[in-house]
C-alpha positions in Angstrom: 87.4 102.7 -34.2 84.3 100.8 -34.7 86.3 97.5 -34.8 87.9 98.3 -31.4 84.5 99.2 -29.9 83.1 95.9 -31.0 86.0 94.1 -29.4 85.6 95.8 -25.9 81.8 96.1 -25.9 80.0 93.4 -24.0 78.1 90.9 -26.0 74.3 91.1 -25.7 72.9 88.1 -23.9 70.2 86.1 -25.7 66.8 86.2 -23.9 66.1 82.8 -22.4 62.8 81.2 -23.1 62.5 79.8 -19.6 61.9 83.2 -18.0 59.2 84.0 -20.4 57.6 80.6 -19.6 57.8 81.2 -15.8 56.0 84.5 -16.2 53.2 82.9 -18.2 53.0 79.7 -16.2 53.2 80.3 -12.4 54.3 77.5 -10.2 51.8 76.9 -7.4 53.2 76.1 -3.9 52.7 72.6 -2.7 49.4 72.0 -0.9 49.4 70.8 2.7 46.9 68.1 3.3 47.6 67.6 7.1 49.0 69.9 9.8 51.6 68.4 12.1 50.1 67.5 15.5 52.8 69.4 17.5 55.3 71.7 16.0 57.9 71.5 18.8 57.7 67.7 19.1 60.6 67.1 16.8 62.9 69.6 18.6 62.2 69.7 22.3 63.9 72.3 24.5 66.6 71.0 26.8 65.8 70.7 30.5 68.2 73.4 31.6 66.7 75.8 29.1 63.2 75.0 30.4 64.3 75.6 34.0 65.9 78.9 33.0 62.6 80.0 31.4 60.6 79.0 34.5 63.1 81.0 36.7 62.8 84.0 34.3 59.0 83.9 34.6 59.1 83.6 38.4 61.6 86.4 38.7 59.5 88.7 36.6 56.5 88.0 38.8 58.6 88.5 41.9 59.9 91.8 40.6 56.4 93.1 39.9 55.3 92.0 43.4 58.3 93.6 45.1 57.8 96.8 43.1 54.2 97.1 44.2 55.3 96.4 47.8 58.0 99.0 47.7 55.6 101.6 46.3 53.1 100.8 49.0 55.7 101.1 51.8 57.0 104.3 50.3 53.5 105.9 50.1 52.8 104.7 53.6 55.9 106.4 55.0 55.2 109.6 53.1 51.6 109.6 54.5 52.8 108.7 58.1 55.4 111.5 58.0 52.8 114.0 56.8 50.3 113.1 59.5 53.0 113.0 62.2 54.1 116.5 61.2 50.5 117.8 61.3 49.9 116.2 64.8 53.2 117.5 66.1 52.3 121.0 65.0 49.0 120.6 66.8 50.9 119.4 69.9 53.2 122.4 69.8 50.3 124.8 69.4 48.5 123.2 72.4 51.7 123.3 74.5 52.1 127.0 73.6 48.5 127.7 74.5 48.9 125.9 77.8 52.0 127.9 78.7 50.1 131.1 77.9 47.1 130.1 80.0 49.4 129.2 82.9 51.3 132.5 82.6 48.0 134.4 82.5 46.6 132.5 85.5 49.8 133.2 87.5 49.7 136.9 86.5 46.1 137.2 87.6 46.9 135.5 90.9 49.9 137.8 91.4 47.7 140.8 90.7 45.2 139.7 93.3 47.9 139.2 95.9 49.5 142.6 95.2 46.1 144.3 95.3 45.3 142.6 98.6 48.6 143.7 100.1 48.2 147.3 98.9 44.7 147.8 100.3 43.6 145.1 102.7 40.5 147.0 103.7 38.7 145.9 100.5 39.0 142.2 101.5 36.7 141.0 104.3 36.8 137.5 105.8 33.8 135.4 105.3 31.5 134.7 108.2 28.7 132.1 108.2 26.2 134.7 109.2 26.9 136.6 105.9 26.3 133.5 103.7 23.3 133.6 101.5 21.4 130.4 101.1 19.0 129.9 98.2 16.1 127.5 98.2 15.7 125.1 95.4 12.6 125.8 93.3 9.8 123.4 93.4 9.5 121.0 90.5 7.4 122.3 87.6 4.6 120.1 86.4 5.1 118.7 83.0 3.0 120.3 80.3 0.8 117.9 78.3 2.0 117.2 74.9 -0.3 118.6 72.2 -2.2 116.0 70.2 -0.8 115.3 66.8 -2.6 117.1 64.0 -3.4 114.9 61.0 -2.9 117.9 58.8 0.8 118.2 59.8 1.5 114.5 59.0 0.2 114.9 55.5 2.7 115.9 52.8 2.0 119.3 51.3 0.0 119.5 48.1 2.2 120.1 45.1 2.0 123.7 44.0 2.4 123.0 40.3 -0.9 121.2 39.7 
């Protein structure tokens, strides 16, 4: 059995000396003495790609501007609708009050007419001899203004000192 195992068993690989050397001696990366003046100089972008990038930047800016405008118009319409509703409610209230005042005025007028028709003896026609004339009072003399007290002009003394 041992002979068959040896035949199918993988052979051990010998350790290479190069790996052990690479661990002990590290290879340093090459040093750069000068940086290139322009990285994209060797591979410039095609003109159609540049124009697409410019169009993309412009469309982003336009989208932001339009979004702000739409938000402003929307908020203005909401505010306008709110104020219009408030003013319309006030108008309806004033119209309702006007109708009530008109109805009350007509009811009072109707009551006066019906009372006058029921008992006409209470109402007497006016005569110029019955008029009462009042004389206008004479003009009052103006009172002299009191002299300004210097004590009133001073600020009060602080109470805490």
